[in-house]
FIMARSE-394207 format. One record per residue (C-alpha): residue in one letter; x, y, z. Coordinates in steps of 0.1 Angstrom, whole numbers, plus 5000, padded with zeros to 4 digits. Layout:
% FIMARSE-394207
AXYZ/...
//
This chain:
% FIMARSE-394207
X993994437848/X993194777854/X992094837821/X989594527824/X988294667855/X987595037837/X985994847811/X983694657835/X982994957854/X981495157826/X979794837811/X977894807848/X977395187842/X975795147813/X973594827820/X970695097827/X971095167785/X969194817779/X966494807805/X963994937782/X965194747746/X965094447765/X961994457784/X960294577751/X961494307729/X960494067758/X956894177761/X956694177720/X957893807719/X955493687747/X952893827728/X953793757695/X954793387701/X951593337721/X949093477696/X950793467663/X953193217669/X956793237663/X957693297625/X961393427614/X960293657590/X960194047583/X957894087609/X960493977632/X962894197622/X960194517623/X959094397657/X962994407672/X964094727653/X961194937664/X961394747699/X964794917702/X964295257687/X961495277714/X963795127741/X966895347737/X964395677731/X962995607769/X966295547781/X967595877765/X964896057782/X965895927819/X969796007813/X968896387807/X967696397846/X969196337877/X969295947892/X965995977915/X964296167888/X965195927861/X963895637888/X960795727889/X960695797850/X961895447845/X959395317871/X956795507857/X957595417820/X957694997829/X954395017847/X952895217820/X954494947793/X953194637816/X949794797815/X949794847777/X950894487771/X948694327799/X945994437792/X945894377753/X946694037762/X943993967788/X941694157763/X942693927738/X941893597758/X938593707765/X937393887733/X939893717706/X940594067694/X942794327707/X941194647715/X941895007695/X942095357714/X938695487698/X936695207718/X938895207750/X935895327771/X933495037754/X936694797761/X936594937799/X932694887799/X933194537785/X935894417808/X933694577836/X930494427829/X931194057822/X933193987855/X933093587851/X934593637819/X937293877829/X938393637858/X938593407836/X940793587812/X943193717838/X943493347853/X943793237818/X946893487814/X948293477847/X951493297832/X951893537809/X951493837834/X953993707854/X956393717827/X955194067818/X955994137858/X960094007860/X961594327842/X959494537868/X960094327895/X964094307882/X964194667880/X962694767912/X965294527932/X968694647915/X967495017906/X969895157936/X972994967920/X973394777890/X970494897870/X971095247886/X970095497859/X972695787858/X972796167844/X975096147816/X977096407795/X974596597772/X976896427743/X976196077753/X972296137758/X972196287724/X974295977710/X971295767727/X968495997709/X970495937674/X970695567679/X967095587684/X965895797658/X968595607632/X967195287643/X963795397634/X964495557601/X966395267590/X963095027599/X961095307581/X963095297547/X962794877549/X959094907555/X958795187527/X960694927503/X958394607509/X956294507487/X955594157495/X952294007508/X949194157512/X948594377527/X952294487523/X954194617555/X954194997533/X950394967532/X950194887566/X952595127579/X951495407558/X948095407545/X946095227561/X945595077602/X944494737609/X945194637643/X945794307644/X947894297613/X949894557628/X950794407657/X951794067639/X953894287614/X955294577639/X954394477675/X952094607701/X954094907711/X954595037675/X950894957666/X949795167696/X951295457686/X949995437652/X946495407664/X947195687689/X948395877658/X945695767635/X942995857666/X944696237661/X945596247625/X943396027605/X945395877579/X944695927545/X945295737511/X944195987484/X947695967469/X948195597470/X946295437441/X945695087442/X944994917409/X941694837400/X940694487398/X937394287396/X937293947411/X939193757388/X937693437371/X940993247366/X939892947387/X939792567377/X937192367394/X936792027387/X933091927386/X932191767423/X928891587427/X926391717456/X928492097455/X926392307432/X926692707432/X923092867431/X923992987395/X924092567389/X920692527405/X918992757392/X920092647361/X919292287367/X915592397382/X915092587344/X916292247329/X913992037348/X910692277344/X907792127324/X907092247290/X904392507299/X906992677320/X909992637290/X906992817268/X907393137293/X908993427283/X912593377287/X914393577312/X917093827300/X919293947328/X920294267331/X922994477352/X922094577389/X922794937381/X921695297386/X922195577358/X925195717370/X926695967350/X930195907359/X931796057325/X930496407335/X931896337371/X935296257360/X935496517337/X934696797361/X935696617398/X938596797413/X938896637450/X941296347448/X939396137468/X935496197452/X937696147416/X939095807427/X935995687439/X934495747406/X937195597385/X936895287408/X933295217408/X932795277374/X935495067362/X934094777383/X931594457369/X928194517385/X925994177394/X922894117374/X919294037377/X918593697382/X915593417390/X915193557423/X914693937417/X911694067428/X910993727446/X909593957478/X908694247462/X906194447482/X906394217512/X907094327548/X910694257564/X911794197597/X915794197599/X917394097629/X920994127637/X921293817664/X923693867695/X926393557693/X924093337674/X925993037658/X924692757630/X925492537659/X922892687685/X920292607660/X918692277664/X915692087663/X915092007703/X916292327714/X915192587690/X912892427665/X911292787652/X915192907643/X915592547628/X912292567606/X913392937592/X916892827586/X915792487567/X912592577554/X913892917539/X916692987517/X919192747533/X922492897534/X925092627540/X928192797534/X927893117550/X930193297571/X930193617598/X933493757600/X934393967632/X935594317630/X937394507655/X934394697668/X932594377679/X928694417676/X928794747664/X930994677632/X928794357625/X925594507625/X927394797602/X928594527578/X925094357579/X922894677572/X924994847551/X927194607531/X930394817538/X933694697553/X933894897585/X936895117593/X939394947616/X940295287639/X936695447643/X933395347654/X931995337619/X928295297628/X928095607651/X930695787624/X928095737601/X925195907620/X927496157638/X928296307602/X924796237592/X926096057559/X923395927532/X922995607541/X921095527509/X921395137507/X920295097542/X916794877540/X915295147565/X915895447543/X915295247511/X911995087519/X910595427538/X911295577505/X908695297493/X906095397516/X906695147544/X906795217581/X910495167592/X910795097631/X914094987650/X914794847681/X917494687707/X916694547742/X920094677760/X920695057765/X919395237735/X923095457734/X925095147737/X927495197708/X925995507700/X922995387683/X920995667690/X922795827663/X923395577639/X919695377637/X917795717632/X920495797602/X919595467587/X915995567582/X914095387615/X912095537643/X914295387670/X913995277706/X915895107733/X916395057770/X915995397780/X913995567751/X910695397750/X911595047752/X910894937788/X911894587790/X912794437821/X916094527837/X918494237835/X921394097817/X920994027793/X917694157784/X914793897772/X914393917731/X910993757735/X910094027763/X911394287732/X908894107705/X905594107728/X906494487735/X906794617702/X904894427673/X901894617673/X903994937666/X904294817635/X902294467620/X898994717619/X900494967596/X901794777563/X903494767543/X906394757573/X910494687582/X911094647615/X914994587623/X916194417658/X919394437674/X918394097697/X920894077732/X919793767749/X922593577736/X925193767753/X927793637766/X928493547797/X927193187793/X926693077832/X923593007850/X924993317877/X925793537851/X922693517822/X919093567831/X918193417798/X920393077801/X918893057839/X915393127825/X915792817802/X918292597824/X915792327829/X915492227791/X918992197785/X920192027817/X920391657803/X921991767773/X925791587769/X927691947769/X929792127794/X927692357817/X928992677794/X927992507763/X924692427780/X924292787789/X924992937754/X921992707745/X920292767765/X920293187765/X919693137726/X916292957733/X915093297742/X915793427709/X913893127692/X910993177716/X910793527703/X910693397668/X908293187677/X905593487692/X906593667659/X905393417637/X902293337658/X901493687654/X902093717620/X899293397613/X896893577637/X897093857612/X896793657581/X900293817570/X902993537576/X903293477540/X903493867532/X906293877554/X909993827550/X911993727579/X915993797579/X918693707605/X922193687609/X924893707638/X926894017648/X929693827654/X930893477665/X930093367702/X933593467717/X932393417750/X932893047743/X936492907743/X937992727711/X937592417732/X934192487740/X933292567708/X934692287691/X932692127716/X929592267706/X930092197666/X930891837677/X934491867659/X937692077656/X937392357637/X939892557619/X940592907638/X941093077607/X938092947585/X935692727599/X935392927634/X933493197613/X931192967595/X927793107606/X924093117601/X921793327574/X918293297577/X915893397546/X912493297554/X909093367544/X906393127551/X904992917521/X907992987500/X909892677487/X912692577505/X915892647486/X919492517496/X922092777485/X925792627489/X927392927473/X929993047498/X928593357510/X928993637542/X927193907561/X928994157535/X926393987510/X923194017531/X922294417519/X922694367482/X920794027483/X917894177499/X918094477477/X917694197448/X914793977464/X912894307472/X913294407436/X914794717449/X916794987423/X920294957438/X923995017421/X925794667428/X929094857420/X928595087452/X928494797479/X931194577489/X929094237489/X927394027465/X923893917455/X923593577469/X921593467441/X923893607412/X926793417393/X929393687405/X932193507424/X932193447459/X934393617481/X934693627523/X936593907538/X938293887572/X939094207592/X942794097589/X942794097549/X942493727548/X940193607522/X937993317512/X936893217477/X935992927454/X939592897451/X940992877484/X942093047514/X944493317517/X945893407554/X947193757556/X948893677587/X951093437571/X950793557537/X950093217523/X947493087497/X945892727503/X944192637474/X941092377475/X941692047475/X941391957436/X941692337425/X944392527406/X944992877400/X946893107377/X949893237392/X948393587393/X945093487408/X946293557449/X947693877438/X944694007419/X942393877449/X944594067476/X944094397451/X939994317451/X940394297485/X942494627495/X940194817472/X937494697494/X938894807524/X940195127509/X936595227494/X934695137519/X936695367542/X936495637516/X932595587513/X932395657549/X934895927556/X933796117526/X929796057524/X930395907491/X926495817487/X925596207497/X927996347470/X926096147442/X922996277455/X924196647454/X925196567420/X922996357405/X919896357427/X919995957424/X917195957455/X914396167448/X913296127481/X916196277502/X916696557477/X916896867500/
//
């Protein structure tokens, strides 16, 4: 009896040991089940082991001190854990993504700036916040007796530290040996960082540690070689009616030409490449990163010129990244000008705009550079801060052709550090606060921005103007959105909920801005000499999944259809052309280079000319992807083929390597200023010669 009592006494004195492990595991499970769903796989094992390791380490720290001090440390640590998990949970409810430490200031400004959505996010998270509070409340109640922290012998404290370290090392060893799925756990932990995949695989606490680690000491994968693979043509797709990729459309159009057209010179495609002496670079380069890039890019298959090469050669260009624009916001009744441009230019019926970690800035970066943003930094800002040579950005490319190049944003000009990134793209840049005097409101008017700026470039031809709009920004309520309120009466009778009406209303301001631009272009007689290109920065995450389904009129798959989007490439007087090919925002830049007949090297960009015969590929920020063959879900590491499609057993593996390479070498281009390196060694762009 005495032994039993002693045993219970010892156990009760050690209950504190399990406060942190149990708390962290509980928090991780709440987050994982709510956001990712429960899966009995290696991610569950990694999460539990990392949580136990961190928990015992925090316990050990408390046992080195007297009970009063240990109690204070425990309460502070529990509150810190609550804030870490709670803030990420609420942020995800609002923005459909997790924040990273390099964006924490911007995340705070976003949360503060969107009061209604913030309150709604907290309300929607309330049940889970209560669950997060339970461990803190339980500890505070029982901290003086059952859960009282006790100073232990040094030996015991060291055993706790050793236990924490042992569990950690075992977990690391398992991860090091892992090789299944894409990205593999090995890649994700040691060689790259993608916040969503990392949280799903290792848990939030470990991912936060990795995020902090990479913020202080950026990761390097120079010694981690990935097999170079081109997008494989190993799919069998049965012929289906009414589903013709652009290559088949072009072929059919050519076959249907008159005899007079057939007698014209036969078009002979050539590779879209620049004269790059990779052989010399490979023989002389000593830097391992540059050597890896030279090997990679020299091994890729370029796209080729096609029927539409030079289609817009010499024309003016107005290029817009449109805040939260959706294909479902473009309607003949509320947005007739956008509808006209969408359907009477190149009409893309299968276009996607994936979301990226740094929201709008990353969305701009993808469309303007043709590269995948690095996940743990503000890539656009980094490119400008470092003074990278952004040789393929339309501002720099067309400026070298003698164009006047200007850029505008009707929100604060320094937001996302655009005052660094946009001049570096070759633009004279103005925003609210440095020359663009739009009326302060939230959001500001796209129409007013056009009215104030068109005269700065339309009279200096050829010209290229870039706009980052803001009228379509959340929140979509009459109280919080000036543009929604402005057009409220025009949508009031539509059969939608108030929030969806608010979203449709604020996008009418963008439509009126485009109407104004077309009017001015026609007044000056240059409408048929000016190309207008538009795509969104991201999906309208200010709408809930249910509200977005309501807008679309059907249920959307949150993994794929949720990101179906719109791309407008329009020039007045052109023949409307339907493009059914699977395309995405990464493809915009190479497509524009081809359409404008500009010299570029298709191997050095991550997207593909949408008019080319290159295989289709849509890449999502968590390494998931869509192709002509089907959808690969990186969260579940499963591939779902399209109906009636057969793939070779190696297809998914090859595609995963393609996607991993695109992430890896996009990062290297940014970090190592690869275009600047090519310029320094080969003088590919004489206009930028020092």
